[in-house]
Structures are given as C-alpha cells and as structure tokens.
C-alpha positions as CSV (number, residue, x, y, z in Angstrom):
1,X,22.7,-23.5,95.5
2,X,19.6,-21.5,95.3
3,X,16.2,-23.2,97.7
4,X,14.2,-23.9,94.3
5,X,17.2,-25.4,92.9
6,X,16.9,-28.3,95.8
7,X,14.4,-29.8,93.7
8,X,16.7,-30.3,90.9
9,X,19.6,-32.3,90.5
10,X,22.0,-31.6,93.1
11,X,25.2,-32.3,91.6
12,X,24.5,-29.6,89.1
13,X,27.4,-26.8,89.3
14,X,25.4,-23.3,88.5
15,X,26.0,-19.8,89.9
16,X,22.9,-17.5,90.1
17,X,24.1,-13.8,89.4
18,X,22.0,-11.0,90.5
19,X,22.0,-7.8,88.8
20,X,22.9,-4.2,90.4
21,X,20.5,-2.3,91.6
22,X,19.8,1.3,91.0
23,X,21.1,3.6,93.4
24,X,24.1,0.9,94.5
25,X,26.9,2.4,95.9
26,X,30.4,0.9,95.6
27,X,32.2,0.0,98.4
28,X,36.2,-1.4,98.8
29,X,35.4,-2.0,95.1
30,X,32.4,-4.2,95.9
31,X,28.4,-2.3,94.9
32,X,25.9,-2.7,97.3
33,X,22.9,-4.5,95.8
34,X,25.2,-6.1,93.8
35,X,27.9,-8.5,95.3
36,X,26.4,-7.9,99.0
37,X,23.2,-6.7,100.1
38,X,22.1,-4.8,103.3
39,X,19.0,-6.0,105.0
40,X,15.8,-4.0,105.4
41,X,15.3,-4.6,108.9
42,X,19.1,-5.1,110.8
43,X,18.8,-7.8,113.7
44,X,20.2,-8.1,117.1
45,X,23.8,-8.0,117.6
46,X,25.9,-8.0,120.3
47,X,27.8,-5.2,121.5
48,X,31.4,-4.9,120.4
49,X,31.6,-7.9,118.5
50,X,30.8,-8.4,114.3
51,X,29.7,-11.7,113.6
52,X,29.9,-13.4,110.5
53,X,27.4,-16.8,110.0
54,X,28.0,-18.6,107.1
55,X,24.8,-20.6,106.2
56,X,25.5,-24.3,104.6
57,X,24.4,-27.5,103.9
58,X,26.0,-31.1,104.1
59,X,25.1,-31.9,100.5
60,X,25.7,-28.9,98.7
61,X,28.4,-29.5,96.2
62,X,28.9,-25.5,96.0
63,X,29.2,-25.4,100.2
64,X,31.9,-28.4,99.9
65,X,34.4,-26.2,97.3
66,X,33.8,-23.4,99.8
67,X,34.9,-25.2,103.1
68,X,38.4,-24.6,102.4
69,X,38.6,-20.9,102.1
70,X,35.9,-20.5,104.8
71,X,37.9,-22.8,107.3
72,X,41.1,-20.9,106.5
73,X,39.8,-17.5,107.1
74,X,37.9,-18.2,110.3
75,X,41.6,-19.2,111.6
76,X,42.6,-15.5,111.3
77,X,39.8,-13.5,112.4
78,X,40.9,-10.3,114.7
79,X,39.5,-10.0,118.3
80,X,36.4,-8.2,117.7
81,X,34.9,-10.5,115.1
82,X,33.0,-13.6,115.9
83,X,32.4,-16.8,113.4
84,X,29.7,-19.4,113.7
85,X,28.2,-21.9,111.0
86,X,24.9,-22.9,110.6
87,X,23.0,-25.2,109.0
88,X,20.1,-24.7,106.8
89,X,17.0,-27.0,106.6
90,X,15.4,-26.1,102.8
91,X,13.6,-29.3,102.9
92,X,13.2,-33.1,104.5
93,X,16.9,-34.4,103.5
94,X,18.9,-31.0,104.5
95,X,16.1,-30.7,107.6
96,X,18.1,-34.0,108.7
97,X,21.6,-33.2,108.1
98,X,21.1,-30.1,110.2
99,X,19.8,-31.8,113.0
100,X,23.1,-34.2,112.6
101,X,24.9,-30.8,112.3
102,X,23.5,-29.8,115.9
103,X,23.2,-32.9,117.5
104,X,27.3,-33.0,116.9
105,X,27.1,-29.5,117.9
106,X,25.4,-29.7,121.2
107,X,28.1,-33.2,121.8
108,X,31.2,-30.7,121.1
109,X,32.1,-33.3,118.2
110,X,30.7,-30.8,115.2
111,X,34.0,-29.7,114.4
112,X,36.1,-33.0,114.8
113,X,33.9,-34.7,112.3
114,X,33.0,-31.7,110.0
115,X,35.3,-32.3,107.0
116,X,34.6,-36.1,107.4
117,X,31.3,-36.3,107.0
118,X,31.5,-33.5,103.3
119,X,34.1,-35.9,102.0
120,X,31.7,-39.0,102.8
121,X,29.0,-37.4,100.7
122,X,31.0,-35.3,98.4
123,X,34.1,-37.5,97.4
124,X,33.0,-40.6,98.5
125,X,29.1,-40.3,97.6
126,X,28.2,-42.0,100.6
127,X,24.6,-41.7,101.9
128,X,24.4,-40.1,105.3
129,X,20.6,-40.1,105.0
130,X,19.4,-41.9,108.0
131,X,20.1,-41.7,111.8
132,X,21.6,-45.1,112.6
133,X,23.5,-45.0,109.4
134,X,25.0,-41.2,110.6
135,X,25.6,-42.6,114.1
136,X,27.9,-45.8,112.9
137,X,29.7,-43.5,110.6
138,X,30.6,-41.0,113.4
139,X,31.6,-43.6,115.9
140,X,34.5,-44.4,113.6
141,X,36.0,-41.1,114.1
142,X,35.5,-40.9,117.9
143,X,31.9,-40.2,118.9
144,X,29.9,-42.4,120.9
145,X,26.8,-43.5,118.4
146,X,24.2,-43.8,121.7
147,X,24.8,-40.0,122.7
148,X,24.5,-39.3,118.9
149,X,21.2,-40.7,119.0
150,X,19.9,-39.3,122.1
151,X,21.6,-35.4,121.5
152,X,19.7,-35.8,117.9
153,X,16.3,-36.8,119.6
154,X,16.6,-34.0,121.8
155,X,14.7,-30.8,123.2
156,X,18.2,-28.9,122.9
157,X,18.5,-29.8,119.2
158,X,15.2,-29.0,118.3
159,X,15.5,-25.6,119.5
160,X,18.6,-25.1,118.1
161,X,16.5,-26.0,114.7
162,X,13.9,-23.8,114.6
163,X,16.3,-21.0,115.8
164,X,18.4,-21.8,112.8
165,X,15.4,-21.7,110.7
166,X,14.2,-18.3,112.0
167,X,17.8,-17.3,111.4
168,X,17.6,-18.1,108.0
169,X,14.4,-16.4,107.8
170,X,15.6,-13.1,109.0
171,X,18.5,-13.4,106.9
172,X,16.6,-14.0,103.6
173,X,18.4,-17.1,102.6
174,X,17.1,-18.7,99.4
175,X,20.9,-20.2,98.6
176,X,24.0,-21.9,100.1
177,X,26.6,-20.8,101.0
178,X,25.7,-17.4,102.1
179,X,27.4,-15.1,104.9
180,X,25.6,-12.9,107.0
181,X,27.5,-10.0,108.5
182,X,26.6,-8.4,112.0
183,X,23.0,-8.7,111.2
184,X,23.5,-6.1,108.7
185,X,24.3,-7.7,105.1
186,X,24.4,-11.0,103.2
187,X,26.8,-11.7,100.7
188,X,27.8,-15.1,98.6
189,X,30.6,-16.4,96.5
190,X,27.6,-16.2,93.4
191,X,26.5,-13.1,94.7
192,X,29.7,-11.5,95.1
193,X,31.5,-12.8,91.5
194,X,28.3,-11.2,89.8
195,X,29.0,-10.7,85.9
196,X,32.4,-12.6,86.5
197,X,33.2,-16.1,85.0
198,X,35.3,-17.3,87.4
199,X,35.9,-20.6,89.3
200,X,34.3,-21.6,92.1
201,X,37.4,-21.3,94.4
202,X,37.9,-17.6,93.5
203,X,34.3,-17.1,93.9
204,X,34.6,-18.5,97.2
205,X,37.6,-15.7,97.9
206,X,36.0,-12.9,96.5
207,X,32.7,-13.5,98.8
208,X,35.3,-13.4,102.0
209,X,37.2,-10.2,100.3
210,X,33.3,-9.1,100.6
211,X,33.0,-10.2,103.9
212,X,36.2,-7.9,104.7
213,X,35.2,-4.7,103.3
214,X,32.3,-5.1,105.4
215,X,33.9,-5.3,109.0
216,X,35.9,-2.6,107.9
217,X,32.8,-1.0,107.1
218,X,31.2,-1.5,110.4
219,X,33.9,-0.6,112.0
220,X,34.1,2.6,110.5
221,X,30.4,3.4,112.1
222,X,29.0,2.8,108.3
C-alpha cells in the first residue's frame, strides 16, 4: 500500500507498477530499476550478515496477504541471513499500530500475537485503535495488559519508533509491504510483479525470489 493511498479507502487492492529505468541490468531474470531498486547511498550493515527487513503495517491488506509467504520464507533462512520486521508510521493510526508492535516486541510477545492481530483486523473486522482495546485483546492471548500499557508508553518504545521512522526514510519506503536487502536494495510484491497480472500470493512469491536472487548476488560481491 502506497503512502498516498493511506488517505483513501484501506480496502482497495491495487498493485502499483514501476516502469523499468534506462540502463537497467538483468540479475537472475529480474531487472534493476524495475523489479528492484538499488539505494543511492548504502546503509550500515553487520559484517558477515545479510539483513532482510520487511516494512509493514498491521492494517495493510497487502501485508496481510503477504504474511503467510514471508513467514514461511523466514523460517528457512541460511546462517548468513538475518530477518526482522519493521512497522511503518505513515500517519496517526499507522503510527499507533507501530507503537503496539514495538511495545509487544520489547516485551518479547510480538511473535506470540502477530498472526492474531492480523486476523482480528482483516478476518474479523475488529478495531484495534486505542490502547485499552489492544490491551484487552492481547490479554486474551496471554499478555499482561498492565505491562503492555507500560511498555507502550515507555521511552524504549518511543526510541524504537524513531529508529524505525529513520530506517524507513533511509530506505525511501513509500508503500508496504516492502523488503530491504542488506542496506543496498529495495523490492516489494508490487515492484517484483511490474507488468504482470497475477495474484497477490504470486506477487509475494516473486518478491521473495527477487530477495533470494539479491542475496546470492551479495554473496558473490555484486
């Protein structure tokens, strides 16, 4: 979902397409400037590790569709690849969910409730838009509601939100889901499916194929 689409109806399921740029080069069947982009300025990275970052929003229907694919992929990572999720903060209600994500992460509980939050919003139409409602919801899943509210309002979580905002800006994220690779490349289901009329599930699979291709490229020093 593009940043500009956050002011439109959230249920729309449109995939943005990016045109191939001049001088793009194919890599494993995918084209730079079309199926993935190279960052103008590489970001700091951990030596010996290839980090993949998924930028997402709990309320994004495209992120919900992508979740099963990225979850399965993340469970089979080789030793030299690390993965983490970063919640974006495009506008007020998205920023609220970002604080929910980092509050739960700080408690070590996010993985425990991640799927349930997605399902509550997208399958059951629940509004998880205020602290008390979320605290009550996660309490049913074994999370202490008082500790959740304390974490939500903590300095640690506010700091994590600021760091996430900076990382999103550094990667030039303008829509989700999106995937940053090694601080050098960016792709997404929409980007990887440029020019194709395929399902969101297939778009997600293609995005992960692009990521795998870029990982191989980085290993070879490319």
